[in-house]
C-alpha positions as CSV (number, residue, x, y, z in Angstrom):
1,X,0.2,-0.2,0.0
2,X,1.7,3.5,-0.8
3,X,1.5,6.1,1.8
4,X,1.0,9.4,0.9
5,X,1.8,11.0,4.0
6,X,4.9,10.9,5.7
7,X,3.4,12.0,9.2
8,X,6.4,11.7,12.7
9,X,6.3,8.0,12.2
10,X,8.5,7.7,9.2
11,X,10.6,11.5,9.9
12,X,11.6,10.3,13.4
13,X,12.5,6.4,11.9
14,X,15.9,7.2,10.3
15,X,17.5,8.3,14.0
16,X,15.6,6.3,16.1
17,X,18.8,3.9,17.3
18,X,20.9,6.9,17.5
19,X,24.1,6.3,19.4
20,X,24.0,8.5,22.9
21,X,26.4,7.0,25.6
22,X,29.1,9.7,25.9
23,X,29.2,13.3,26.6
24,X,27.1,16.1,25.0
25,X,27.8,19.0,25.5
26,X,25.2,22.8,25.2
27,X,24.6,26.4,26.5
28,X,21.6,27.5,28.6
29,X,20.7,31.5,27.7
30,X,19.1,32.4,30.7
31,X,19.5,36.2,29.2
32,X,22.5,37.1,31.3
33,X,24.5,35.2,30.9
34,X,24.4,32.2,29.2
35,X,25.7,28.6,31.1
36,X,27.7,25.9,29.3
37,X,26.5,22.1,30.1
38,X,27.7,19.2,30.4
39,X,26.0,15.6,30.0
40,X,27.6,12.8,30.5
41,X,25.4,9.7,29.4
42,X,25.9,5.9,30.4
43,X,23.9,2.9,29.7
44,X,24.2,0.2,31.7
45,X,21.9,-2.9,31.7
46,X,19.4,-1.4,34.1
47,X,19.3,1.6,31.5
48,X,20.5,5.2,31.0
49,X,22.4,6.9,33.5
50,X,23.7,10.3,33.3
51,X,25.4,13.2,35.5
52,X,25.1,16.8,34.4
53,X,26.9,20.3,35.2
54,X,27.6,23.4,34.3
55,X,30.9,24.5,34.6
56,X,30.5,28.2,35.8
57,X,28.6,27.8,38.1
58,X,30.2,23.6,39.5
59,X,32.9,22.1,39.6
60,X,30.7,19.2,41.0
61,X,28.6,16.7,38.8
62,X,24.3,16.6,40.0
63,X,23.2,13.1,40.0
64,X,20.4,13.2,37.1
65,X,17.8,11.1,38.3
66,X,15.9,9.6,35.0
67,X,17.2,9.7,32.2
68,X,15.2,7.9,29.0
69,X,15.5,7.5,25.0
70,X,12.4,6.0,23.4
71,X,12.0,7.2,19.8
72,X,14.5,9.5,19.5
73,X,13.2,12.1,22.2
74,X,15.5,12.2,24.9
75,X,14.4,12.6,28.6
76,X,16.1,14.0,31.9
77,X,14.7,14.7,35.6
78,X,17.0,16.4,38.1
79,X,15.1,16.6,41.2
80,X,18.1,18.2,43.3
81,X,17.5,21.4,41.1
82,X,13.6,20.8,40.4
83,X,14.1,20.4,36.3
84,X,13.9,18.2,33.4
85,X,14.5,18.2,29.6
86,X,13.2,16.9,26.7
87,X,14.9,16.9,23.1
88,X,14.4,15.4,19.6
89,X,17.1,14.2,18.0
90,X,17.9,16.1,15.3
91,X,20.7,15.1,12.7
92,X,23.1,15.1,14.9
93,X,22.4,17.0,17.8
94,X,19.0,16.7,20.6
95,X,17.0,20.2,20.4
96,X,15.0,20.3,23.5
97,X,13.9,22.2,25.9
98,X,15.1,22.6,29.4
99,X,12.1,23.4,32.5
100,X,13.7,24.2,36.2
101,X,11.1,25.5,38.3
102,X,8.2,26.6,35.2
103,X,10.6,28.5,33.1
104,X,11.1,27.0,29.8
105,X,15.0,28.2,28.8
106,X,16.3,26.3,25.1
107,X,18.9,23.8,25.5
108,X,20.5,21.8,22.8
109,X,22.7,19.2,22.5
110,X,26.0,18.2,20.9
111,X,28.2,15.6,20.2
112,X,31.4,18.6,20.2
113,X,30.5,22.1,21.6
114,X,29.5,23.9,18.8
115,X,31.0,28.1,18.6
116,X,28.5,30.4,20.1
117,X,26.6,32.9,18.5
118,X,26.3,36.5,20.0
119,X,27.5,35.7,23.4
120,X,28.4,38.9,24.9
121,X,25.7,41.8,25.1
122,X,27.3,44.8,22.9
123,X,27.7,47.9,24.8
124,X,25.6,51.5,23.6
125,X,28.8,53.0,23.1
126,X,26.9,56.5,22.5
127,X,24.2,54.6,20.6
128,X,20.9,56.3,20.7
129,X,19.1,54.0,22.9
130,X,15.7,52.2,21.3
131,X,12.6,53.7,23.1
132,X,10.6,52.4,20.9
133,X,11.7,48.8,21.3
134,X,11.0,49.1,25.3
135,X,7.6,50.8,25.0
136,X,6.2,47.8,22.9
137,X,7.9,45.3,25.6
138,X,6.6,47.5,28.6
139,X,3.1,47.9,26.3
140,X,2.4,44.3,25.5
141,X,3.1,43.8,29.7
142,X,0.7,46.3,31.0
143,X,-1.8,44.3,28.2
144,X,-1.4,41.1,29.0
145,X,-1.9,42.3,32.9
146,X,1.9,41.5,33.9
147,X,2.8,43.8,36.0
148,X,2.6,48.0,37.2
149,X,5.7,49.7,37.6
150,X,8.2,52.5,36.1
151,X,11.6,52.7,34.0
152,X,14.6,55.1,33.7
153,X,17.1,55.4,31.7
154,X,20.2,58.1,32.6
155,X,23.1,59.0,30.5
156,X,25.5,60.6,31.3
157,X,23.1,62.4,34.2
158,X,20.9,63.2,32.0
159,X,17.3,61.1,32.0
160,X,17.0,59.9,28.3
161,X,14.0,57.2,28.7
162,X,11.5,57.6,31.2
163,X,8.0,55.3,31.1
164,X,5.1,54.2,33.6
165,X,3.1,50.9,32.5
166,X,0.2,49.5,34.0
167,X,-1.0,52.1,36.8
168,X,-4.3,53.5,34.6
169,X,-5.4,49.4,35.2
170,X,-5.7,50.3,39.2
171,X,-9.4,51.3,40.1
172,X,-9.0,54.2,42.1
173,X,-5.9,54.7,42.5
174,X,-5.1,58.7,42.4
175,X,-1.4,59.4,41.3
176,X,0.7,61.3,39.5
177,X,4.5,62.2,38.3
178,X,6.3,62.4,41.0
179,X,4.4,58.9,43.0
180,X,6.9,57.2,45.0
181,X,7.3,52.9,44.7
182,X,8.7,51.3,47.9
183,X,11.8,50.5,46.9
184,X,13.0,47.9,49.6
185,X,17.0,46.9,50.2
186,X,17.9,49.2,47.4
187,X,17.5,51.5,51.3
188,X,20.3,49.2,52.2
189,X,23.0,50.6,49.3
190,X,21.9,54.4,50.6
191,X,23.0,52.9,54.5
192,X,26.1,51.4,53.3
193,X,26.8,54.9,51.6
194,X,26.0,56.8,54.2
195,X,27.9,54.6,57.2
196,X,31.2,54.5,55.0
197,X,30.9,58.9,54.8
198,X,30.9,58.1,58.6
199,X,34.7,55.9,57.5
200,X,35.5,58.7,55.6
201,X,35.5,61.6,58.2
202,X,37.2,59.1,61.1
203,X,33.6,58.1,63.2
204,X,33.6,54.7,62.2
205,X,36.0,52.2,61.5
206,X,35.7,48.5,59.2
207,X,37.1,46.6,61.9
208,X,35.1,48.5,64.5
209,X,33.5,45.0,66.6
210,X,29.4,45.2,66.7
211,X,30.4,44.1,70.2
212,X,31.3,48.2,70.5
213,X,27.2,48.9,70.2
214,X,25.6,45.8,70.5
215,X,27.6,43.3,72.8
216,X,24.5,41.3,73.9
217,X,24.0,40.2,70.4
218,X,25.7,37.1,69.4
219,X,29.5,36.6,68.7
220,X,29.2,40.1,68.3
221,X,32.9,40.5,69.6
222,X,33.6,38.8,66.6
223,X,31.3,40.5,63.8
224,X,32.5,43.5,62.1
225,X,30.9,46.2,60.2
226,X,32.4,45.3,56.9
227,X,31.1,41.2,57.3
228,X,28.1,42.9,58.4
229,X,27.7,45.3,55.6
230,X,29.1,42.2,52.6
231,X,26.7,39.9,54.2
232,X,29.4,37.8,56.1
233,X,28.7,38.2,59.3
234,X,26.6,35.0,59.9
235,X,24.3,37.2,61.3
236,X,20.5,35.9,60.5
237,X,16.8,37.6,59.3
238,X,14.7,38.8,61.9
239,X,12.6,39.9,58.9
240,X,11.7,36.5,57.4
241,X,9.8,34.9,54.5
242,X,6.2,37.8,53.6
243,X,3.2,35.1,54.0
244,X,1.5,36.2,57.2
245,X,4.0,38.3,58.4
246,X,4.8,39.2,62.1
247,X,5.9,42.8,60.8
248,X,2.6,43.8,58.7
249,X,0.1,46.1,60.5
250,X,2.0,47.2,62.8
251,X,5.1,48.7,64.3
252,X,7.0,46.6,67.0
253,X,9.5,48.5,68.0
254,X,13.5,48.6,68.2
255,X,13.4,45.8,71.5
256,X,11.0,43.2,70.2
257,X,12.9,43.6,66.8
258,X,16.9,43.1,68.5
259,X,15.1,40.2,71.2
260,X,14.4,38.3,67.8
261,X,17.8,39.5,66.1
262,X,19.8,37.8,69.8
263,X,17.0,34.6,69.5
264,X,17.8,33.9,65.8
265,X,21.9,34.4,66.7
266,X,24.4,33.3,63.9
267,X,24.4,30.5,61.1
268,X,27.9,30.2,60.7
269,X,31.4,31.8,61.8
270,X,32.6,35.3,60.9
271,X,33.4,35.7,57.1
272,X,33.3,31.9,56.6
273,X,30.1,32.0,54.6
274,X,28.0,34.7,52.6
275,X,24.3,35.0,53.9
276,X,21.7,38.0,52.9
277,X,21.0,39.0,56.7
278,X,18.4,42.0,56.9
279,X,19.6,41.7,61.0
280,X,22.7,43.0,60.1
281,X,21.0,46.5,58.6
282,X,19.1,47.1,60.8
283,X,22.0,47.1,63.3
284,X,24.0,49.0,61.5
285,X,20.7,52.0,60.6
286,X,21.0,52.1,64.2
287,X,24.4,52.5,64.7
288,X,24.5,55.5,61.8
289,X,21.8,57.0,64.2
290,X,23.9,56.6,67.1
291,X,27.3,57.6,65.7
292,X,25.3,60.6,64.0
293,X,22.9,61.9,67.0
294,X,20.3,61.9,64.9
295,X,16.8,59.8,63.1
296,X,17.5,58.1,60.1
297,X,15.7,60.9,58.1
298,X,17.4,63.4,59.0
299,X,21.0,61.6,57.9
300,X,19.1,60.4,54.7
301,X,18.1,64.0,54.1
302,X,21.4,65.9,54.8
303,X,24.0,63.6,53.5
304,X,22.2,62.2,50.4
305,X,18.7,63.8,49.2
306,X,19.6,68.0,49.7
307,X,23.3,67.1,48.0
308,X,21.7,65.5,44.9
309,X,18.8,67.3,45.0
310,X,16.2,64.4,45.2
311,X,13.0,65.9,45.6
312,X,10.7,62.5,45.5
313,X,12.7,60.5,48.6
314,X,11.7,60.2,51.8
315,X,12.0,57.8,54.5
316,X,9.4,56.3,56.3
317,X,9.5,58.4,59.1
318,X,9.1,61.4,56.8
319,X,5.2,60.2,56.8
320,X,5.4,60.3,53.2
321,X,1.1,60.3,52.1
322,X,2.1,60.0,48.0
323,X,3.2,56.6,47.3
324,X,2.0,53.8,45.3
325,X,0.2,50.8,47.1
326,X,1.5,47.0,46.6
327,X,-1.2,45.1,43.9
328,X,-2.1,41.1,43.0
329,X,-3.4,40.0,39.5
330,X,-6.6,38.0,40.6
331,X,-9.6,37.3,39.2
332,X,-9.0,39.0,36.4
333,X,-7.8,42.5,37.8
334,X,-5.7,44.3,40.1
335,X,-6.3,43.6,43.9
336,X,-4.3,45.6,47.0
337,X,-1.2,43.4,49.0
338,X,-0.9,43.3,52.1
339,X,3.2,45.1,52.9
340,X,5.6,45.5,55.7
341,X,4.8,48.3,58.8
342,X,7.9,49.6,57.4
343,X,8.7,51.7,60.9
344,X,10.0,48.1,61.1
345,X,12.4,48.4,58.3
346,X,14.0,51.5,58.9
347,X,18.0,51.7,57.1
348,X,17.4,48.1,55.2
349,X,13.9,48.4,53.7
350,X,11.8,51.9,54.0
351,X,12.7,54.6,51.8
352,X,10.3,55.0,48.8
353,X,11.3,56.5,45.2
354,X,10.8,57.2,42.2
355,X,12.7,56.2,39.5
356,X,13.8,59.6,38.4
357,X,15.1,60.2,41.5
358,X,17.0,56.3,42.4
359,X,19.3,57.1,39.0
360,X,19.9,61.2,40.6
361,X,21.3,59.1,43.6
362,X,23.7,56.1,41.9
363,X,24.7,59.2,39.4
364,X,25.6,61.6,42.4
365,X,27.6,58.3,43.7
366,X,29.2,57.6,40.9
367,X,30.5,60.7,40.6
368,X,32.2,61.8,43.4
369,X,29.1,63.7,45.1
370,X,28.8,62.0,48.2
371,X,32.1,59.6,48.8
372,X,35.5,59.8,48.0
373,X,36.6,57.4,44.1
374,X,38.9,55.5,46.4
375,X,35.9,54.5,48.7
376,X,33.2,53.8,46.3
377,X,36.2,51.3,44.0
378,X,36.7,49.6,48.0
379,X,32.9,49.3,48.0
380,X,32.8,47.2,44.3
381,X,36.0,46.0,43.7
382,X,36.9,43.5,46.7
383,X,37.8,40.4,44.8
384,X,37.0,38.5,48.0
385,X,33.6,39.4,47.7
386,X,32.2,37.8,44.6
387,X,28.4,38.9,44.9
388,X,27.3,41.5,47.4
389,X,30.7,43.8,48.0
390,X,29.9,46.5,50.5
391,X,27.0,47.2,50.1
392,X,26.8,47.3,46.7
393,X,26.3,44.2,44.7
394,X,27.1,43.3,41.2
395,X,24.9,42.3,38.6
396,X,25.8,41.1,35.3
397,X,24.6,40.7,32.7
398,X,26.6,38.2,29.7
399,X,29.3,40.4,29.6
400,X,28.7,44.0,30.9
401,X,29.1,44.3,34.5
402,X,27.1,47.1,35.9
403,X,26.6,47.9,39.8
404,X,23.6,48.5,42.7
405,X,21.3,46.8,44.4
406,X,17.4,45.4,44.1
407,X,14.8,45.8,46.2
408,X,11.4,43.3,47.1
409,X,8.3,44.3,50.0
410,X,6.3,41.9,50.4
411,X,4.3,43.0,46.8
412,X,7.0,45.6,45.4
413,X,9.8,44.5,44.0
414,X,13.2,47.2,42.5
415,X,16.3,47.2,40.8
416,X,19.3,49.8,40.5
417,X,21.8,49.9,38.6
418,X,25.2,52.0,37.2
419,X,27.0,50.8,34.3
420,X,30.7,52.8,34.0
421,X,32.4,52.0,30.6
422,X,28.1,53.3,28.7
423,X,28.2,56.0,32.3
424,X,24.2,54.0,32.5
425,X,21.8,54.3,35.0
426,X,19.4,52.2,35.4
427,X,16.0,51.9,37.7
428,X,12.8,49.6,37.9
429,X,10.4,50.0,40.2
430,X,7.5,48.0,40.0
431,X,3.9,47.4,42.2
432,X,2.6,44.9,40.5
433,X,3.7,41.3,39.7
434,X,2.3,38.9,37.6
435,X,5.5,38.0,35.6
436,X,8.1,37.5,38.0
437,X,9.8,41.1,38.3
438,X,13.4,39.1,37.4
439,X,12.0,38.3,33.8
440,X,10.7,41.8,33.2
441,X,14.2,43.2,33.9
442,X,15.5,40.8,31.7
443,X,12.9,41.5,29.2
444,X,13.8,45.2,29.0
445,X,17.4,44.8,29.3
446,X,17.8,43.1,26.2
447,X,15.6,46.0,24.1
448,X,17.4,48.1,25.6
449,X,21.2,46.4,24.4
450,X,19.2,45.6,20.9
451,X,20.0,41.8,21.9
452,X,16.8,39.1,19.5
453,X,14.6,38.0,22.6
454,X,11.1,36.5,22.2
455,X,8.0,37.5,24.1
456,X,7.4,35.6,27.4
457,X,3.8,33.5,26.2
458,X,1.1,34.3,28.7
459,X,-1.4,32.3,26.1
460,X,-1.7,29.4,28.2
461,X,-4.8,27.2,27.4
462,X,-5.5,24.6,30.0
463,X,-6.5,20.5,29.0
464,X,-10.8,21.8,29.1
465,X,-9.3,24.2,26.4
466,X,-8.2,21.5,24.0
467,X,-11.1,19.5,24.4
468,X,-12.8,20.6,21.7
469,X,-9.7,19.5,19.3
470,X,-9.7,15.6,21.0
471,X,-10.7,13.1,18.5
472,X,-9.4,10.0,16.1
473,X,-9.2,11.8,12.8
474,X,-9.2,9.4,10.1
475,X,-9.3,10.1,6.2
476,X,-9.0,7.2,3.4
477,X,-5.8,9.4,2.2
478,X,-3.5,8.3,5.0
479,X,-3.8,4.5,6.0
480,X,-3.3,5.3,9.7
481,X,-5.6,7.1,12.1
482,X,-4.0,10.6,14.0
483,X,-5.9,11.0,17.3
484,X,-5.7,14.3,19.4
485,X,-5.3,14.5,22.8
486,X,-4.1,17.1,25.3
487,X,-2.3,17.0,28.9
488,X,-0.9,19.4,30.6
489,X,-2.3,22.5,28.5
490,X,-0.3,20.9,25.9
491,X,-2.5,19.4,22.8
492,X,-0.6,15.5,21.0
493,X,-1.2,14.2,18.5
494,X,0.2,10.4,17.9
495,X,-0.4,8.6,15.1
496,X,-1.5,4.8,15.4
497,X,1.2,1.9,16.9
498,X,3.6,5.5,16.7
499,X,5.0,7.9,19.4
500,X,3.0,11.1,20.2
501,X,4.5,14.9,18.9
502,X,3.5,17.9,21.2
503,X,1.6,20.4,18.8
504,X,2.4,24.3,19.1
505,X,0.1,26.7,18.7
506,X,0.2,29.2,16.6
507,X,-3.3,30.6,15.5
508,X,-6.2,30.6,16.1
509,X,-7.3,26.2,15.6
510,X,-3.6,26.6,13.8
511,X,-0.8,24.1,14.9
512,X,2.3,22.6,14.0
513,X,5.3,20.0,14.5
514,X,8.2,21.6,13.0
515,X,10.6,19.5,13.2
516,X,8.0,17.3,10.1
517,X,6.5,20.4,8.4
518,X,3.5,19.7,10.1
519,X,0.8,21.9,10.1
520,X,-2.8,21.5,11.3
521,X,-6.1,23.4,11.4
522,X,-8.5,22.5,12.8
523,X,-12.4,22.9,12.6
524,X,-14.4,22.2,15.9
525,X,-17.6,22.9,14.2
526,X,-17.6,20.6,11.6
527,X,-15.6,17.8,13.4
528,X,-12.7,18.0,10.3
529,X,-8.9,18.8,10.2
530,X,-6.6,19.8,7.3
531,X,-3.3,18.5,7.7
532,X,-0.6,20.1,5.4
533,X,2.6,18.3,5.1
534,X,5.6,19.5,2.3
535,X,2.6,21.8,0.3
536,X,-0.1,18.6,0.3
537,X,-2.8,19.4,2.1
538,X,-5.5,16.6,3.7
539,X,-8.8,16.6,5.2
540,X,-9.2,13.9,8.0
541,X,-12.6,13.9,9.8
542,X,-13.4,13.6,13.4
543,X,-15.2,10.4,14.5
């Protein structure tokens, strides 16, 4: 019998016995950098086993829990990092996706490591910012109810881009261009700068012990000010998790917070490890107040805000009124969510600001308005401080390294960076999050630096949505009936007695399987489906 349609069973047949033992190499683009991946596969009497390694992240292999190869599809699961992979063998490599924590990352695996294309981001070098590209991305995010916030970009101290997005979707909310956002832990960077001003003035030493100011804190006689600044003190996190947090709703007072810090103790000896510590910065802000003899908001105003001309930045002690609340998209609309009483976070998470003021701050910082050049270099260039620095973090985007800090409250998220080569500062605030804020930042940076970037898709479908396509389809022209079904929100096709294959939605009622050049157009009303392959069209009827 002559079969006119090749379908997937024929497309895949010639490689179903591919030899997969050995070492496979690839790269995962996490859109801030490319991570090399090495997969080592062995075959034993009970099937395949494998180990995965990412040399940039660790020298140690990660054992793979399950490795399978069937019908030219390689799959593996790694519970330790909550990841799974599926890839189809194509000519000389596996083409597929790594799914980690719900995020889909393309990963192709080759026998010989392929030469990376476009692995580095290109500095602007004076080129104009493509405002339209950033606008389009943010408009897309707002239209899909994925985020509410503001973006500002400065170059050479001048704002070249600014956009607020999504605010119009908030009901019964009054705001203007000066409405501030909670900027969370970016407050820590500002506190660190003010402490370094005290160091320059001889009022504080980085090797001072915490016991000089708070002898009752566990291990205080060993912990230095610098270790508190760079998160190597071993102190815990009095703030805890956002859900039903003890710091919501009311000010608990310094006495209760210090009691909690003492109760938590230390998790390691100072200088031995790195662990983010809100407790350390709470104590640092109180040391700042003790040495200055003034409340935090007055120190902030005199030493930062007035020097830089920041008119829309405040501490919670100033009782600011024009501040956005935090929101979450639920049941078809943005609803306000609970957040901290920021009197419980003074000096480490209480500051409100605008993206323009945020950029004004960091531009002033890197241009010597607050501290000396050598002091700033010490805060950013200590080789032993691989990530956090002395109150200033390194923020990589591929080969481009910026310096700054992020900030998260229970419902608002911010980032502020300065990149010295282009003299570019970048501030984003989000007070309504649906798309994860880090993914939003990465999307904006890809537009800013002109990199190829695929917008995230939010048009997910449930199995119930796909049920109208499900069933067995047949035509006299093809001797093999085709079954359509869904699982986990993905539509699949399967020839009788053959492996299933996933279908990609490209238009309404239209799907494809690119590897076999197949397009399927479903007509649910007439219970039919058009199958198009290599220029030929077949009409299949649903049984």
